[in-house]
C-alpha positions as CSV (number, residue, x, y, z in Angstrom):
1,M,254.3,145.1,-80.0
2,A,253.6,147.9,-77.5
3,G,256.1,149.2,-75.1
4,I,259.9,149.6,-74.8
5,I,262.1,146.6,-75.6
6,P,264.8,146.5,-72.9
7,T,268.2,146.5,-74.6
8,I,270.5,146.6,-71.6
9,S,272.5,143.5,-72.0
10,S,272.6,140.8,-69.3
11,G,276.4,141.2,-69.6
12,V,276.3,144.8,-68.3
13,A,277.1,145.5,-64.7
14,G,276.6,148.6,-62.6
15,P,279.0,150.0,-59.9
16,L,278.4,146.9,-57.7
17,G,279.8,144.7,-60.4
18,V,276.8,142.3,-60.7
19,I,276.0,141.6,-64.4
20,H,272.4,141.4,-65.4
21,L,271.2,143.5,-62.3
22,P,270.8,146.6,-64.5
23,R,268.6,144.7,-66.9
24,L,266.5,143.3,-64.1
25,W,266.0,146.8,-62.7
26,S,265.1,148.2,-66.2
27,K,262.5,145.5,-66.9
28,V,260.7,145.8,-63.6
29,I,260.6,149.6,-63.6
30,L,259.4,149.6,-67.3
31,S,256.7,147.2,-66.3
32,A,255.8,149.2,-63.2
33,T,255.3,152.3,-65.4
34,G,253.4,150.4,-68.0
35,Q,256.1,150.7,-70.6
36,L,257.6,147.2,-70.9
37,A,257.2,145.5,-74.3
38,D,254.4,143.0,-74.3
39,D,256.6,139.9,-75.0
40,Y,259.0,140.5,-72.1
41,D,258.7,139.2,-68.5
42,E,259.2,141.8,-65.9
43,C,261.1,139.3,-63.8
44,G,261.5,135.9,-65.3
45,M,262.7,132.6,-63.9
46,G,266.0,132.6,-65.8
47,F,268.7,135.2,-65.3
48,D,266.4,137.5,-63.2
49,Q,265.8,134.7,-60.7
50,M,269.5,133.6,-60.9
51,V,270.6,137.1,-59.8
52,L,268.0,137.4,-57.0
53,D,269.0,134.0,-55.7
54,G,272.7,134.6,-56.1
55,L,272.4,137.8,-54.1
56,G,270.1,136.3,-51.5
57,I,267.3,138.7,-52.4
58,D,263.6,137.8,-51.9
59,R,261.8,138.0,-55.2
60,E,258.6,139.5,-53.9
61,A,260.5,142.1,-51.7
62,A,262.5,143.2,-54.8
63,L,259.5,143.5,-57.0
64,Q,257.6,145.4,-54.3
65,Y,260.5,147.8,-53.7
66,L,261.0,148.4,-57.5
67,K,257.3,148.9,-58.2
68,D,256.5,151.0,-55.2
69,N,259.6,153.3,-55.5
70,V,260.7,153.2,-59.2
71,P,264.2,153.9,-57.9
72,T,267.2,155.1,-59.9
73,Y,269.7,152.3,-60.6
74,P,272.1,153.5,-57.8
75,Q,269.2,153.6,-55.4
76,F,268.3,150.0,-56.3
77,E,271.9,148.8,-55.9
78,N,272.0,150.5,-52.5
79,W,268.8,148.7,-51.6
80,V,270.3,145.4,-52.7
81,I,273.4,146.0,-50.5
82,E,271.2,146.9,-47.5
83,Q,269.3,143.6,-48.0
84,N,272.7,141.9,-47.6
85,G,273.6,143.6,-44.3
86,G,275.5,146.4,-45.9
87,S,278.0,144.6,-48.1
88,I,278.3,141.8,-50.7
89,D,281.6,140.0,-50.9
90,Q,283.4,139.9,-54.2
91,A,283.5,136.1,-54.2
92,T,279.7,136.1,-54.3
93,I,279.6,138.6,-57.2
94,D,282.3,136.7,-59.1
95,S,280.5,133.4,-58.7
96,L,277.2,134.8,-59.8
97,N,278.8,136.5,-62.8
98,A,280.5,133.3,-63.8
99,D,277.2,131.4,-63.6
100,I,275.5,133.9,-65.9
101,R,278.3,134.1,-68.4
102,G,278.5,130.3,-68.4
103,Y,274.9,129.6,-69.0
104,N,273.9,128.3,-72.5
105,H,270.4,128.1,-73.9
106,A,268.9,124.8,-75.0
107,D,269.5,123.9,-78.7
108,E,265.9,124.7,-79.7
109,T,266.1,128.2,-78.1
110,R,269.5,128.9,-79.7
111,E,268.2,127.8,-83.1
112,S,265.1,129.9,-82.8
113,I,266.9,133.1,-81.8
114,L,269.6,132.7,-84.5
115,G,267.0,131.9,-87.1
116,A,265.0,135.0,-86.3
117,A,268.2,137.1,-86.5
118,G,269.1,135.6,-89.9
119,I,272.3,133.9,-88.5
120,E,273.4,130.4,-89.4
121,D,273.6,128.2,-86.4
122,D,277.2,127.0,-86.7
123,G,277.7,126.6,-83.0
124,S,279.8,129.7,-82.6
125,I,277.3,131.5,-80.4
126,P,276.3,129.1,-77.6
127,D,276.0,131.5,-74.6
128,A,272.7,132.9,-73.4
129,V,274.0,136.4,-72.8
130,N,274.9,136.9,-76.5
131,L,271.9,135.0,-77.8
132,N,269.6,137.2,-75.6
133,N,271.3,140.3,-77.0
134,L,270.6,139.1,-80.5
135,D,267.0,138.4,-79.6
136,D,266.6,141.9,-78.1
137,W,268.2,143.5,-81.2
138,T,266.0,141.5,-83.6
139,E,262.8,142.4,-81.6
140,F,263.9,146.1,-81.4
141,H,264.5,146.3,-85.2
142,A,261.2,144.5,-85.9
143,S,259.4,147.0,-83.7
144,L,260.8,149.9,-85.8
145,T,260.0,148.4,-89.1
146,S,256.5,146.9,-88.5
């Protein structure tokens, strides 16, 4: 696997308080600079799209801004705020964060991720944020040992 595996968790927020936004930023700028690991979407239809939709951000506009400018994370957050007329209310952020934290992968996806990580699927890790963390860490470790 060539490239950098993004290990910023979907559960991480920047100063704005939106979880997953730092991960979205990192994946797109890694892709824009030719450094994203082959098996990773620069901007997928799961949490990436959920964040864009939740913040009212046009997907193509965000991708173009990130690819054309390769901004720092604070610059990207400022751009997001500008796209929302200069502010984003806390209720919007809280609702989006709750949606991300509350999302669970399908059984097949959960079983696959846990199996690859060598963890028994006893139902104790249902949420996509933690499962995605395990998936990243498994892929990261594999990239170091292969």
